[in-house]
C-alpha positions in Angstrom: -26.0 -23.0 -10.5 -24.1 -22.1 -13.8 -26.3 -24.2 -16.0 -29.5 -22.4 -14.9 -28.0 -19.0 -15.8 -26.7 -20.3 -19.1 -30.0 -21.9 -20.1 -32.0 -18.8 -19.2 -29.7 -16.8 -21.5 -30.2 -19.4 -24.2 -34.0 -19.1 -24.0 -33.7 -15.3 -24.3 -31.9 -15.7 -27.6 -34.4 -18.4 -28.7 -37.2 -15.8 -28.1 -35.4 -13.2 -30.2 -34.7 -15.8 -32.9 -38.4 -16.9 -33.0 -39.5 -13.3 -33.4 -37.1 -13.1 -36.4 -38.4 -16.4 -37.8 -42.0 -15.0 -37.5 -41.1 -12.0 -39.7 -39.0 -13.9 -42.2 -41.5 -16.8 -42.7 -44.2 -14.2 -43.3 -42.4 -13.5 -46.6 -43.4 -17.0 -47.7 -40.1 -18.8 -48.1 -40.4 -22.5 -48.6 -39.4 -24.8 -45.7 -36.7 -26.4 -47.9 -35.2 -23.0 -48.8 -35.2 -21.9 -45.2 -33.7 -25.2 -43.9 -30.9 -25.0 -46.5 -29.7 -21.6 -45.4 -30.1 -22.4 -41.7 -27.9 -25.6 -42.3 -25.4 -23.7 -44.4 -25.1 -21.0 -41.8 -24.1 -23.7 -39.3 -20.9 -24.0 -41.3 -19.6 -20.9 -39.5 -18.5 -23.5 -36.9 -15.4 -24.1 -39.1 -13.8 -21.2 -37.1 -13.8 -23.5 -34.0 -11.3 -25.8 -35.7 -8.1 -24.2 -34.2 -9.6 -24.3 -30.6 -9.1 -28.0 -29.6 -11.4 -29.9 -32.0 -10.7 -33.7 -31.7 -11.4 -36.5 -34.1 -14.6 -38.4 -32.9 -14.5 -42.2 -32.4 -16.9 -44.4 -34.4 -19.7 -44.2 -31.9 -19.5 -40.5 -31.7 -19.3 -40.1 -35.5 -22.4 -42.3 -35.9 -24.3 -40.3 -33.3 -23.3 -37.0 -34.9 -24.6 -38.1 -38.3 -27.9 -39.4 -36.8 -28.3 -36.2 -34.7 -27.6 -34.1 -37.8 -30.4 -35.8 -39.7 -32.8 -35.6 -36.7 -32.0 -31.8 -36.5 -32.6 -31.1 -40.1 -35.9 -33.1 -40.2 -37.0 -31.3 -37.0 -36.5 -28.0 -38.7 -38.4 -29.3 -41.7 -41.4 -30.3 -39.5 -41.3 -27.0 -37.6 -41.1 -24.8 -40.7 -43.7 -26.9 -42.5 -46.0 -26.2 -39.6 -45.1 -22.5 -39.6 -45.9 -22.4 -43.3 -49.4 -23.6 -42.7 -50.3 -22.3 -39.2 -49.7 -19.2 -37.1 -46.3 -19.0 -35.4 -47.9 -17.9 -32.1 -49.7 -21.3 -32.1 -47.0 -23.6 -33.4 -43.9 -22.5 -31.4 -45.5 -22.6 -27.9 -47.2 -26.0 -28.7 -43.8 -27.4 -29.8 -42.1 -26.0 -26.8 -44.7 -27.0 -24.2 -44.7 -30.6 -25.2 -41.0 -31.1 -25.3 -40.5 -31.7 -21.5 -42.7 -34.7 -21.7 -40.8 -36.2 -24.7 -37.5 -35.4 -23.1 -38.6 -37.2 -19.9 -39.8 -40.2 -21.9 -36.7 -40.4 -24.1 -34.4 -40.1 -21.1 -36.2 -43.0 -19.5 -36.0 -45.0 -22.7 -32.3 -44.5 -23.5 -30.8 -44.0 -20.0 -33.3 -45.6 -17.6 -35.1 -44.2 -14.6 -33.5 -41.1 -13.1 -33.6 -40.2 -9.5 -35.3 -36.9 -9.0 -36.0 -35.6 -5.6 -39.3 -34.1 -4.4 -37.9 -30.5 -4.9 -36.9 -31.2 -8.5 -40.3 -32.8 -9.2 -42.1 -29.8 -7.8 -40.0 -27.4 -9.9 -40.6 -29.6 -13.0 -44.3 -29.5 -12.4 -44.5 -25.7 -11.9 -42.3 -25.0 -14.9 -44.2 -27.5 -17.1 -47.7 -26.1 -16.1 -46.4 -22.6 -16.6 -45.3 -23.5 -20.1 -48.7 -25.0 -20.9 -50.6 -22.0 -19.4 -48.6 -19.4 -21.4 -49.0 -21.3 -24.6 -52.8 -22.0 -24.5 -55.0 -19.7 -26.6 -58.8 -19.4 -26.3 -60.9 -20.7 -29.2 -58.0 -21.8 -31.3 -58.9 -24.4 -33.9 -56.8 -27.5 -33.7 -56.6 -29.7 -36.8 -55.1 -33.1 -37.2 -52.4 -31.7 -39.5 -51.5 -29.1 -36.9 -51.2 -31.7 -34.1 -49.2 -34.1 -36.3 -46.6 -31.5 -37.5 -46.3 -29.8 -34.1 -45.9 -33.0 -32.2 -43.4 -34.4 -34.8 -41.3 -31.3 -34.5 -41.4 -31.5 -30.7 -40.4 -35.1 -30.7 -37.5 -34.6 -33.1 -36.2 -31.6 -31.2 -36.4 -33.6 -28.0 -34.5 -36.5 -29.6 -31.9 -34.0 -30.8 -31.7 -32.7 -27.3 -31.0 -36.2 -25.9 -28.6 -37.2 -28.7 -26.5 -34.0 -28.1 -25.9 -35.1 -24.6 -24.8 -38.6 -25.7 -22.4 -36.9 -28.2 -20.8 -34.8 -25.5 -20.4 -37.9 -23.4 -18.7 -39.8 -26.2 -16.4 -36.8 -26.8 -15.4 -36.7 -23.1 -17.4 -33.6 -22.6 -15.3 -31.6 -25.0 -17.7 -28.8 -25.7 -15.8 -27.3 -28.6 -15.5 -30.6 -30.5 -19.2 -31.3 -29.9 -20.4 -28.0 -31.2 -18.0 -28.2 -34.2 -19.0 -31.7 -35.4 -22.7 -31.2 -34.8 -22.7 -27.9 -36.7 -20.6 -29.2 -39.5 -22.9 -32.3 -39.8 -25.9 -30.1 -40.3 -24.1 -28.1 -42.9 -22.9 -31.2 -44.8 -26.4 -32.8 -44.8 -28.1 -29.8 -46.5 -25.2 -29.7 -49.0 -25.6 -33.4 -49.7 -29.4 -32.8 -50.0 -28.7 -30.8 -53.2 -28.2 -34.1 -54.9 -32.0 -34.5 -54.8 -33.7 -32.6 -57.6 -36.8 -31.6 -55.6 -34.8 -30.2 -52.8 -32.4 -28.4 -55.2 -35.3 -26.9 -57.1 -37.0 -25.7 -53.9 -33.7 -24.0 -52.8 -32.6 -22.3 -56.0 -35.8 -21.8 -58.0 -38.0 -20.6 -55.1 -39.2 -17.1 -54.5 -36.4 -14.5 -54.4 -35.7 -13.0 -51.0 -35.6 -9.3 -50.6 -32.3 -7.8 -49.3 -34.0 -6.5 -46.1 -35.4 -9.9 -45.4 -32.0 -11.5 -46.0 -30.4 -9.1 -43.5 -33.1 -10.0 -40.9 -32.5 -13.7 -41.6 -28.7 -13.3 -40.9 -29.5 -11.4 -37.6 -32.0 -14.1 -36.7 -29.5 -16.9 -37.3 -26.9 -15.1 -35.2 -29.4 -15.0 -32.3 -30.3 -18.7 -33.0 -26.6 -19.6 -33.1 -26.0 -18.0 -29.7 -29.1 -19.8 -28.4 -27.9 -23.2 -29.6 -24.4 -22.5 -28.4 -25.5 -21.7 -24.8 -28.1 -24.4 -24.7 -25.6 -27.1 -25.8 -23.1 -25.8 -23.2 -25.8 -26.3 -20.5 -26.5 -29.8 -21.9 -22.8 -30.6 -21.7 -22.4 -29.7 -18.0 -25.6 -31.3 -16.5 -26.2 -35.0 -15.8 -28.8 -36.9 -17.8 -31.2 -36.8 -14.9 -31.5 -33.0 -15.2 -32.2 -32.8 -18.9 -36.0 -33.0 -18.4 -35.8 -30.3 -15.7 -33.7 -28.1 -18.0 -36.1 -28.5 -20.9 -39.1 -27.7 -18.7 -37.5 -24.2 -18.2 -38.4 -23.6 -21.9 -41.4 -21.6 -20.6 -38.9 -18.8 -19.9 -38.6 -18.4 -23.6 -42.3 -17.6 -23.9 -42.1 -15.2 -21.0 -39.3 -13.3 -22.9 -41.3 -13.6 -26.1 -44.4 -12.1 -24.4 -42.5 -9.3 -22.8 -40.6 -8.3 -25.9 -43.8 -8.5 -28.0 -45.7 -6.4 -25.5 -42.9 -3.8 -25.5 -42.7 -3.6 -29.3 -46.5 -3.5 -29.6 -46.7 -0.6 -27.1 -43.8 1.5 -28.2 -42.9 0.4 -31.7 -46.2 -0.8 -33.3 -44.8 -0.3 -36.8 -42.3 -3.1 -36.2 -44.7 -5.5 -34.5 -48.3 -5.1 -33.4 -50.3 -7.6 -31.3 -53.4 -6.8 -29.3 -53.5 -8.3 -25.8 -56.9 -8.6 -24.0 -57.2 -8.3 -20.3 -57.8 -12.1 -20.1 -54.6 -12.9 -22.0 -52.5 -10.6 -19.8 -53.9 -12.2 -16.6 -53.2 -15.7 -18.1 -49.6 -14.6 -19.0 -49.1 -13.2 -15.5 -50.2 -16.4 -13.9 -47.9 -18.5 -16.1 -45.0 -16.1 -15.3 -45.6 -16.5 -11.6 -45.5 -20.3 -11.9 -42.3 -20.2 -14.0 -40.6 -17.7 -11.6 -41.5 -19.9 -8.6 -40.2 -23.0 -10.4 -36.9 -21.2 -11.2 -36.6 -19.9 -7.7 -36.9 -23.4 -6.3 -34.2 -24.7 -8.7 -31.9 -21.7 -7.8 -32.3 -22.1 -4.1 -32.6 -25.8 -3.4 -31.0 -27.6 -6.4 -27.2 -27.6 -6.6 
């Protein structure tokens, strides 16, 4: 069950990355500014070139370009939501709705997938666990919040599915897939500089402090490891398991909750959040559901 171990590691680094995003975005960078440097940072994949990168065929190249655009627009939707709403509301909402979109998109592009009773039980437990851990009491939901969060969720789900198609077109060559998808994201943000509005937002925005810049780099390293391991898992599983894999995303919020709880207790100067008794009970219930779902996958699904 290599893919299960890899995807859990991936969601650990996604949790660390989202914590970094929370701090960096608190410094009020514009979404365009943040997207540009995230895309530019993807260019580090150039170092994969000597390790077996192959030239994609026409279908793969077309998918890579489309996927790159989808990825950049998904980031824009996410960071636009984070600019307007609290990260603790946006990120769990985006993550909790992705398994549904992935399931629907898999059905649309690939057709019905045969999932056994065991896989469906695991999917249900993991999905419900993700919902429970992301729900907050008395939170105000606006139309703008729903539209931006659901748009980001849909685009990230589409990116998830397209990545699998790209790996298939490249004969499951993981290095080539990572190289071309990363370079496409980098190229797209550079081409975006042609547009005056985007260029102005990137270079004439608020100056970033050195400390924030360092945190951004560390956050992108964590995000890079997360994307690398997630794409490796996507590469090695069949289409039918993509929805199951994505439903494990609740693990990210378990890690996020535990890390936040640890920092709030022992290092409140770094991060401080107050957890009521009700919230802690809610998180424990969700953790139990997610752990049981993971145990079912680990024991019964090969």
